[in-house]
C-alpha positions in Angstrom: 85.5 102.4 107.7 85.3 106.1 108.4 88.3 106.8 106.4 86.9 104.8 103.4 83.8 107.0 103.6 85.8 110.2 103.4 87.7 109.1 100.4 87.2 111.4 97.4 88.5 111.3 93.8 88.9 114.0 91.2 90.6 113.9 87.8 94.4 113.5 88.1 96.4 116.7 88.0 97.8 117.8 84.7 100.9 119.6 86.0 103.5 118.8 88.7 105.3 121.3 90.8 104.3 125.0 91.0 103.0 127.0 93.9 101.1 124.1 95.3 104.3 122.1 95.7 106.0 125.1 97.5 103.0 125.6 99.8 103.0 121.9 100.7 106.7 121.8 101.4 106.5 124.8 103.7 103.4 123.5 105.4 105.1 120.3 106.3 108.4 122.0 107.3 106.6 124.5 109.6 104.0 122.1 110.9 106.3 119.3 111.9 109.6 121.0 112.7 108.4 124.5 113.7 108.9 128.0 112.4 112.6 128.2 113.3 113.7 124.6 113.2 112.0 123.8 109.8 113.5 126.6 107.7 116.9 126.2 109.4 116.9 122.5 108.3 115.7 123.3 104.7 118.3 126.0 104.3 121.1 123.5 104.8 119.5 120.5 103.0 121.8 119.2 100.2 124.2 122.1 100.7 128.0 121.4 100.9 128.1 122.8 104.4 124.9 120.9 105.5 123.4 117.5 105.3 122.2 115.2 102.6 118.5 114.9 102.3 117.2 111.7 103.9 114.9 111.2 101.0 115.8 110.0 97.5 119.3 109.5 96.0 119.0 112.0 93.1 122.3 114.0 92.9 122.9 117.7 93.4 124.5 119.9 90.8 127.9 121.4 91.5 126.2 124.8 91.2 123.6 124.3 93.9 120.7 126.6 94.3 119.8 128.1 97.7 116.8 125.9 97.8 118.3 122.5 96.9 115.3 120.4 97.9 111.9 119.4 96.5 108.5 119.1 98.0 108.9 115.5 99.0 112.5 116.1 100.2 111.1 118.9 102.4 108.6 116.4 103.9 111.3 113.9 104.6 113.5 116.6 106.3 110.5 117.9 108.3 109.5 114.5 109.4 113.0 113.7 110.8 113.2 117.2 112.3 109.9 116.8 114.1 109.8 118.3 117.6 107.4 115.6 118.8 108.9 112.7 120.8 107.9 109.2 121.8 109.8 108.4 125.0 109.2 106.1 128.0 106.0 107.9 129.0 104.5 107.2 125.5 105.2 103.5 125.8 103.9 103.4 129.3 100.6 104.7 128.0 100.3 102.4 125.0 100.5 98.6 125.0 101.8 96.7 122.0 98.3 95.5 121.2 97.0 99.1 121.3 99.8 100.3 119.0 99.1 97.4 116.5 95.6 98.9 116.0 97.1 102.1 114.6 98.2 102.6 111.1 101.7 103.4 110.0 100.9 107.1 109.5 99.8 107.5 113.1 102.8 105.6 114.5 105.2 107.8 112.5 103.4 111.0 113.6 104.2 110.3 117.3 107.7 111.7 116.8 111.3 110.9 117.4 112.3 107.9 119.6 114.4 109.3 122.4 115.3 106.5 124.9 116.5 102.8 124.6 113.4 100.6 125.2 113.0 96.9 125.9 110.1 94.6 125.4 110.7 91.6 127.6 109.2 88.2 126.8 105.6 88.1 128.0 105.4 91.9 128.6 102.6 94.0 127.2 104.5 97.3 127.2 108.0 98.5 126.2 109.9 99.8 129.3 113.0 101.9 129.6 116.5 100.4 129.7 119.9 102.0 130.0 122.3 102.0 127.1 124.7 99.8 129.1 122.1 97.2 129.9 120.8 97.3 126.3 124.3 96.7 124.9 124.9 93.9 127.5 121.6 92.2 126.5 122.4 92.3 122.8 126.0 91.2 123.3 125.0 88.3 125.6 122.4 87.0 123.0 125.0 87.2 120.2 127.5 85.2 122.4 124.9 82.6 123.0 124.6 81.7 119.3 125.7 78.2 118.3 126.9 79.7 115.0 127.3 83.3 113.8 124.9 82.5 111.0 122.1 82.5 113.6 122.3 86.3 113.5 121.0 88.6 110.7 122.0 92.2 110.3 119.6 94.2 108.1 120.3 97.7 106.8 118.3 100.5 105.2 119.5 103.1 102.8 119.4 105.9 105.5 122.6 104.5 107.0 125.8 106.5 106.2 128.9 105.1 104.6 130.7 105.2 107.9 128.0 103.3 109.8 127.5 100.8 107.0 131.2 100.0 106.7 131.3 99.4 110.5 128.1 97.4 110.5 129.3 95.0 107.8 132.6 94.8 109.7 130.8 93.9 112.9 128.8 91.1 111.2 131.9 89.7 109.5 134.0 90.0 112.6 131.3 88.0 114.3 131.6 85.5 111.4 128.6 85.8 109.2 127.6 87.4 105.8 124.0 87.6 106.8 123.7 91.2 105.6 120.3 91.7 103.9 119.4 95.2 103.0 116.7 97.3 101.4 118.4 97.0 98.0 117.3 93.3 98.1 113.8 94.7 98.0 114.3 97.4 95.3 117.2 97.6 92.9 118.9 94.2 93.4 117.6 93.2 90.0 119.4 96.3 88.5 122.7 95.4 90.1 122.5 91.7 89.1 121.5 92.5 85.5 124.1 95.2 84.9 126.9 93.3 86.5 126.3 90.3 84.2 126.2 92.3 81.0 128.4 95.4 81.5 130.6 94.3 84.4 129.4 96.8 87.0 126.1 96.9 89.0 126.0 100.7 89.0 124.6 103.2 86.5 126.9 104.7 83.9 125.8 108.4 83.7 126.4 111.6 85.7 124.0 114.5 86.2 125.9 116.5 83.6 125.0 113.8 81.0 121.4 114.9 81.2 122.5 118.3 79.7 123.7 116.6 76.6 121.3 113.8 75.9 119.2 113.9 72.7 116.7 111.4 74.2 115.8 110.3 77.7 113.7 107.2 78.1 112.1 106.8 81.6 110.6 103.4 82.3 108.8 102.2 85.4 109.5 105.4 87.3 107.4 108.2 88.7 109.9 111.1 89.2 107.2 113.7 90.1 106.5 111.9 93.4 109.6 109.7 94.1 112.5 111.8 92.6 111.0 115.4 92.1 114.4 117.1 91.7 114.8 115.0 88.5 112.1 117.2 86.9 114.4 120.2 86.6 117.0 118.5 84.4 114.2 117.0 82.4 112.7 120.5 82.0 116.0 121.8 80.7 116.3 118.8 78.3 112.8 119.4 77.0 113.4 123.1 76.5 116.5 122.5 74.4 114.7 120.0 72.2 115.6 116.6 73.7 112.9 113.9 73.4 111.5 112.4 76.6 109.8 109.1 76.4 107.7 107.8 79.3 107.1 104.0 79.6 104.7 103.1 82.4 101.3 101.5 82.9 100.0 104.9 84.3 100.5 108.2 82.5 101.9 109.9 85.7 101.5 113.6 86.2 105.1 114.1 87.0 106.1 113.3 83.4 103.4 115.4 81.7 104.0 119.0 82.5 106.2 120.7 85.2 106.1 124.1 86.7 109.5 124.7 88.2 109.1 126.4 91.6 112.6 128.0 91.2 111.6 129.8 88.0 109.1 132.7 87.5 107.5 130.6 84.7 106.8 128.0 87.3 104.0 130.1 88.7 102.2 131.1 85.5 101.0 129.3 82.4 100.7 125.6 81.8 104.3 124.7 82.6 106.9 122.8 80.5 105.8 119.8 78.5 108.1 116.9 79.5 107.3 113.5 77.9 106.5 114.0 74.2 105.6 110.2 74.0 104.0 108.0 76.5 103.9 104.2 76.0 101.2 102.7 78.2 102.8 99.3 78.7 100.8 96.5 80.3 102.0 95.4 83.8 104.9 93.0 83.2 104.9 93.7 79.5 108.3 95.5 79.4 110.4 92.7 77.9 108.0 92.4 75.0 107.9 96.2 74.6 111.7 96.5 74.6 112.0 93.7 72.1 109.3 95.3 69.9 111.3 98.6 69.9 114.4 96.6 68.9 112.5 94.9 66.1 111.4 98.4 64.8 115.0 99.6 65.1 116.3 96.7 63.0 113.6 97.5 60.4 114.8 101.2 60.3 118.4 99.9 60.0 117.6 98.2 56.7 116.7 101.5 55.1 119.4 103.6 56.7 122.1 102.4 59.0 121.2 103.4 62.6 122.8 100.5 64.5 126.4 101.3 65.6 128.1 98.2 64.3 131.6 99.6 64.8 130.8 100.0 68.6 129.3 96.5 68.7 132.2 94.9 66.9 134.7 96.5 69.3 132.8 96.4 72.6 130.1 93.7 72.6 129.5 90.0 72.2 126.3 88.1 71.5 124.9 90.4 68.8 124.1 87.8 66.2 122.1 85.6 68.6 120.2 88.7 69.8 119.5 89.9 66.2 118.2 86.4 65.3 116.0 86.2 68.4 114.4 89.6 67.6 113.9 88.6 64.0 112.0 85.5 65.2 109.6 87.4 67.4 106.2 88.3 65.8 104.6 91.7 65.9 101.3 90.1 67.0 102.9 88.5 70.1 105.0 91.5 71.1 102.1 94.0 70.8 99.7 91.6 72.6 102.0 91.1 75.6 103.2 94.7 75.8 99.8 96.2 75.2 101.3 99.0 73.2 100.2 99.5 69.6 102.7 99.3 66.7 102.5 103.0 65.8 103.7 104.0 69.3 106.4 101.4 69.2 107.7 102.6 65.9 107.6 106.2 67.2 109.8 105.3 70.2 112.1 103.3 67.9 112.6 106.3 65.6 113.5 108.5 68.6 116.0 105.9 69.8 117.5 105.3 66.3 117.9 109.0 65.4 119.4 110.1 68.7 123.2 110.2 69.0 123.1 110.4 72.8 120.5 108.4 74.8 119.9 107.9 78.5 117.7 105.2 79.8 116.3 105.7 83.3 114.3 103.2 85.4 113.2 102.5 88.9 111.2 99.8 90.8 108.5 99.6 88.1 111.0 97.4 86.3 112.9 95.8 89.1 110.1 94.1 91.0 108.8 91.6 88.5 109.6 87.9 88.2 111.4 88.8 84.9 113.0 91.9 86.4 116.6 91.0 85.5 115.5 90.5 81.9 113.8 93.9 81.9 117.1 95.6 82.7 119.1 93.5 80.3 116.7 94.4 77.5 117.4 98.0 78.2 121.1 97.3 77.9 120.5 95.6 74.6 118.8 98.7 73.2 121.6 101.0 74.5 124.2 98.7 72.9 122.5 98.9 69.5 123.3 102.6 69.4 126.7 102.4 71.2 125.3 104.5 74.1 128.0 103.6 76.7 131.2 105.5 77.4 130.1 108.6 75.6 128.8 112.0 77.1 125.0 112.2 77.3 124.5 108.5 77.1 124.1 105.5 79.3 122.1 103.5 81.8 120.6 105.2 84.8 119.0 103.2 87.6 117.5 105.8 89.9 117.8 104.7 93.5 114.9 105.5 95.9 116.8 106.0 99.1 119.6 108.5 99.8 122.5 106.0 100.5 121.3 102.6 99.4 124.0 102.6 96.7 126.6 103.7 99.3 125.7 100.8 101.6 126.4 98.3 98.9 129.7 100.0 98.0 130.7 99.8 101.7 130.2 96.0 101.7 126.5 95.6 102.8 125.9 92.5 100.7 125.3 88.9 101.5 127.5 87.7 98.6 130.8 89.6 99.0 133.5 89.3 96.4 136.8 87.5 97.3 138.6 90.8 96.5 136.6 92.7 99.1 137.1 90.0 101.8 140.8 89.9 101.1 141.0 93.7 101.5 139.2 93.4 104.9 141.5 90.7 106.0 144.6 92.7 105.1 143.3 95.9 106.8 141.9 94.4 110.1 143.9 91.2 110.5 141.1 88.7 110.8 139.7 86.2 108.4 136.1 87.1 107.2 133.7 84.4 106.4 133.5 83.4 102.7 130.2 81.5 102.6 127.3 83.6 101.3 124.7 84.8 103.7 120.9 85.4 103.7 119.3 88.2 101.6 116.1 89.7 102.8 113.7 87.1 101.5 116.0 84.2 102.5 116.3 85.8 106.0 112.5 85.5 106.4 112.6 81.9 105.3 115.4 81.3 107.8 113.6 82.9 110.7 110.5 80.9 109.8 112.4 77.6 110.2 114.2 78.7 113.4 117.6 79.1 111.8 117.9 82.7 113.0 117.9 83.6 116.7 118.9 87.3 116.6 117.6 89.8 114.1 119.0 93.4 114.1 117.9 96.2 111.8 119.9 99.4 111.2 117.1 101.7 110.2 114.2 100.9 107.9 110.8 99.3 108.5 111.5 95.6 107.8 108.0 94.4 108.7 106.1 96.9 106.5 108.6 96.8 103.6 108.8 93.0 103.3 106.3 90.9 101.3 103.8 88.4 102.8 103.2 90.5 105.9 101.6 87.8 108.1 104.4 85.4 107.3 107.1 88.0 108.0 105.5 88.9 111.3 105.3 85.2 112.4 108.9 84.6 111.2 110.2 87.5 113.4 108.3 86.1 116.4 110.5 83.0 116.4 113.7 85.0 117.1 114.9 85.2 120.6 115.8 88.8 120.2 115.0 91.5 117.6 116.8 94.9 117.7 115.7 98.1 115.8 118.1 101.0 115.5 115.5 103.7 114.6 114.6 107.3 114.5 110.8 107.0 114.4 108.2 104.5 115.5 107.0 102.0 112.9 105.4 98.5 112.6 108.7 96.8 113.0 108.7 97.8 116.6 105.4 96.0 117.2 106.1 92.6 115.6 109.2 91.4 117.2 111.3 88.5 118.6 110.4 87.2 122.0 112.5 90.0 123.5 112.9 93.3 121.6 115.1 96.4 121.8 114.6 99.8 120.4 117.9 101.8 120.1 117.1 105.5 119.3 119.5 106.9 116.7 120.4 110.4 115.5 119.0 111.3 112.1 120.8 112.8 109.1 119.8 116.4 110.1 120.9 116.0 113.8 124.2 117.4 115.0 126.6 114.6 116.0 129.0 116.1 118.5 132.2 114.5 120.0 133.1 117.0 122.6 133.2 120.4 121.0 133.6 119.0 117.5 130.8 118.1 115.1 131.4 114.9 113.2 130.3 114.4 109.6 129.5 111.3 107.6 129.4 110.6 103.8 126.8 109.2 101.4 126.8 108.1 97.8 124.1 109.2 95.4 122.6 107.3 92.4 125.4 108.5 90.1 128.5 107.6 92.2 129.2 111.0 93.8 130.3 110.7 97.5 129.7 113.8 99.6 130.0 114.9 103.1 126.9 115.3 105.3 126.9 117.2 108.6 123.8 117.6 110.7 122.8 121.1 111.8 119.9 120.7 114.2 120.2 120.2 118.0 118.8 116.7 118.7 115.5 116.7 120.5 117.0 114.3 123.1 120.4 114.0 124.6 119.9 110.2 125.0 120.0 109.4 121.3 123.2 108.1 119.8 124.7 108.0 116.4 124.6 104.8 114.4 128.4 104.8 114.3 128.6 105.0 118.1 125.9 102.2 118.5 127.8 99.8 116.2 131.1 100.6 117.8 129.8 100.0 121.3 128.4 96.6 120.2 131.7 95.7 118.7 133.6 96.7 121.8 131.3 94.7 124.1 131.6 91.6 121.8 135.4 91.7 121.1 137.0 93.7 123.8 139.6 96.5 123.9 142.4 94.4 122.3 140.5 93.5 119.2 142.2 94.3 115.9 139.3 96.7 115.2 139.8 99.7 117.4 136.1 100.2 118.1 136.4 102.9 120.7 138.7 105.0 118.6 136.5 104.8 115.6 133.5 105.9 117.6 135.3 109.1 118.5 136.8 110.0 115.2 134.9 109.3 111.9 138.0 110.4 110.0 139.7 107.2 111.2 136.8 105.2 109.7 137.3 106.9 106.4 141.0 106.1 106.5 140.1 102.4 106.8 137.6 102.8 104.0 140.2 104.5 101.8 142.5 101.5 102.2 139.7 98.9 101.6 137.2 100.3 99.0 138.5 101.1 95.5 137.9 104.8 94.6 138.0 106.0 98.2 141.8 106.4 98.4 142.6 109.7 100.1 138.9 110.4 100.7 139.4 112.6 103.7 141.6 114.9 101.6 139.2 114.9 98.7 136.3 115.8 101.0 138.3 118.5 102.7 139.2 120.1 99.4 136.0 119.8 97.4 133.3 118.5 99.8 132.6 115.6 97.4 134.2 113.4 94.8 133.1 111.1 91.9 133.9 107.4 92.2 135.6 105.9 89.1 133.5 103.7 86.7 135.2 101.7 84.0 132.2 101.8 81.6 131.5 105.5 82.0 135.1 106.7 82.1 136.9 104.3 79.7 134.2 102.4 77.8 135.7 99.3 79.3 133.5 96.4 80.3 135.0 94.2 83.0 132.9 91.1 82.3 134.4 87.7 81.9 134.3 88.2 78.1 136.0 91.6 78.4 133.1 93.2 76.5 129.4 94.1 77.0 127.0 91.2 76.5 123.8 91.1 74.4 121.3 88.8 76.0 118.3 86.8 74.8 115.1 86.5 76.8 111.7 85.2 76.1 108.9 87.6 76.9 107.2 86.6 80.1 103.4 86.4 79.7 101.4 85.8 82.8 98.2 83.9 82.0 95.1 85.3 83.6 91.9 83.4 84.2 88.5 85.0 83.6 87.9 87.8 86.1 91.5 88.1 87.1 93.7 91.2 86.9 97.5 91.8 87.2 98.2 94.1 90.1 101.1 96.5 90.5 101.9 98.5 93.6 102.6 102.2 93.7 103.7 104.9 96.1 101.5 108.0 96.6 102.6 111.5 96.3 102.5 112.0 100.1 104.7 109.0 100.9 108.4 108.1 101.1 109.0 104.3 101.0 106.9 103.0 104.0 106.5 106.4 105.6 103.1 107.9 105.0 102.7 111.7 105.4 99.0 111.9 104.6 96.1 109.9 103.1 96.2 112.1 100.0 97.6 111.5 96.5 97.3 114.9 94.9 98.7 114.0 91.4 96.4 111.0 91.0 93.4 112.9 92.4 92.8 110.7 95.5 92.2 112.2 98.9 91.1 110.9 102.3 92.2 107.3 102.0 94.9 104.8 100.8 92.9 101.5 100.6 92.1 101.9 96.9 92.5 99.8 93.8 92.8 101.6 90.4 91.2 99.6 87.5 90.1 100.5 84.0 86.4 101.5 83.8 85.8 98.9 81.1 87.2 96.1 83.3 85.0 97.2 86.1 82.0 97.1 83.9 82.9 93.7 82.5 83.0 92.3 86.0 79.8 94.0 87.2 81.7 96.3 89.4 81.7 100.1 89.6 83.8 103.1 90.6 83.5 103.8 94.3 82.5 100.2 95.2 84.1 98.5 98.2 85.7 95.2 97.3 87.8 92.4 98.8 91.0 91.7 97.0 92.4 88.2 96.7 95.8 87.2 95.2 96.4 83.9 93.5 99.7 82.1 93.5 100.4 78.3 93.1 97.0 77.4 94.5 97.4 79.8 97.4 95.0 82.7 98.1 95.5 85.7 100.3 92.8 88.3 100.8 92.6 91.9 102.1 89.3 93.5 102.7 87.5 96.8 102.2 89.3 98.5 99.3 87.6 101.2 97.3 87.6 100.9 93.5 88.7 103.9 91.5 88.1 103.9 87.7 91.4 105.0 86.2 93.3 105.3 82.9 95.4 102.1 83.2 95.8 99.3 80.6 93.1 96.8 80.3 93.6 93.7 82.5 95.7 95.6 85.0 95.2 97.1 88.4 97.2 99.2 90.8 97.2 100.2 94.5 99.4 101.5 97.3 102.4 99.9 98.9 102.8 98.8 101.7 99.0 98.2 102.1 99.1 95.6 99.3 102.1 93.7 100.8 99.9 91.0 102.4 99.0 89.9 98.9 102.6 89.3 97.8 103.7 85.7 98.4 107.2 85.3 99.9 108.0 82.8 97.1 106.9 85.2 94.3 110.3 86.7 93.4 112.4 87.8 90.5 114.5 85.2 88.8 118.1 85.8 89.3 117.8 88.5 92.0 115.3 87.1 94.6 113.6 90.5 94.8 109.9 90.3 95.7 107.7 90.6 92.7 105.5 93.3 94.2 104.7 94.8 90.8 103.0 91.8 89.1 100.5 89.9 91.4 97.5 88.0 90.0 94.3 89.2 91.8 90.6 88.9 91.7 88.0 91.3 93.1 84.6 90.7 94.7 82.2 93.0 96.4 83.1 93.5 100.1 81.4 91.1 102.5 80.7 93.9 104.9 
């Protein structure tokens, strides 16, 4: 309650970046990592001779600056480079129950995990365990399984390509495709949608395309907080006259004005105007909005041909059905569901129609609804109308939120592997991988609930905090015989565990990974298909931590022995050997060691981007038809979407402040339009209990502060992961099974206490 009393609000900031961003970056770097360690890390962040930022997946320019990091990237680097440690003494002082009383921010602030720890059944504290005993315990539990499908191997986007490749190899060598990952929780809808209609689950643009685009549409994304390095290309685009259109329930500061900290002009004046049009779409109103824009484009086409029919004739199918569907939609229905007035819609359509080169960007504001796959496919429909594929300055750009989440999927971290991939593994390693599909993240929770999973292992991430339906997820994990967390920092996933639990402390992206006198490097893939080397530069804070590669290889060696077709020990000692296997298994990685040695990075091929070729079953791109998804609200109900604050990366919270939205001193807040508050007899600053409603079920969280905010009527917003207890496990996107965090029906009532 004390934190709630300290919460303060001021009007949202008008400008992103500037001196305040620089000061905050330096404060975090010096405060967490120290005056020498912090600057040393930042100087090598995203440099070709350094390491890839453990934050977002926005790419670097070939012509890197000397400060190739943003405010939030600096926070992520400083957080990992922290000199604080949580070793055996820390766990001896704090019981599991005591740690559960702390919030995620406090847990993270305790520092780097340094020693293997075990929580044995019935114990109240973690205790130390040797690496040998930890590996033996894990291997013994895996060997006890009646079927390999009783094990689940989860992965976060922090994992390198090399570790991810070995991790999926370990699972499939064991005999299971139970490989859920954080992509199941974020951009799975993007991959499914794009694969169906353009034949590839990846975006179709490069960073250079932003220098040529006439218009850039940004939907369901808040670059100022989640991908701040994106603001510099947007600034250049705006300065040369490109249109930037923001589509989001909230008019986020990061798309209003930007003061570039790497330019003198970033410290004076009002900064550069970015979005010249903002469409305040209602939560879950995106399909209706995109169809309304298409309807306006068809109207413009009658007066002057703006639809690229030559492109459509040559490269697409399904146009007639799509055209007829749009013609049958009424303006009244489309504007009601989208919440955007017709003049704004027509302004956006005119920008789209008159621009020869268009990029459409999006993030989780579109991918975490029950109609998320339709959201993405409606974007593709709009791009197809103008022929915006396979041409410079145009294309689809899903912006990934974690530095190697796309690379993990490229390496085979997927519960539904293709036959081609499995055949390549079989040829390379001389064993038969399992063909049956495994569990994704949501299905893994269901399987643990019913006792089908006995061993749960996570390579990074914060599975408990990131997953929906928090109480259900916690109880599901408690049914496992063993849970294993390969981690750098303490989080809630270490506190809600199987009957026995292991913590295996891993090196981070910024840590030096030595094999004798030689430093190893790993690779990562960014949002735009560029693979680059990443070599840690900092001395690890503990000699007992091990690399993720070494941890996976040692598990494999214990399970399968020295004569296994996979040479686990050799791979642990030479990451170049891992890349040789990758090069013979993953298309586009042929000769990757040589490419990295020559250039430090390389671009993966993409048939749509490079050849305007669409490898769908039809051999062409596909127009799709979707009905707008209208969620009916009863009197007093609102539609809630979750957000990340400016001082947050995924589930990692750096402070209780959200500078750009004007909130400080607390995170248990609900943003609601002032008129909706008044209509319900509520007021700004009031404490309320929040209840979600789903198929007759109700879930309640207590003591949230109301903040009157500029958000569409009938909508509400609050912070992730604090709102996760409200999200039912069964409330998922059709076609991708991604939790629908962004559209939850809620009601509010004054707090009981």
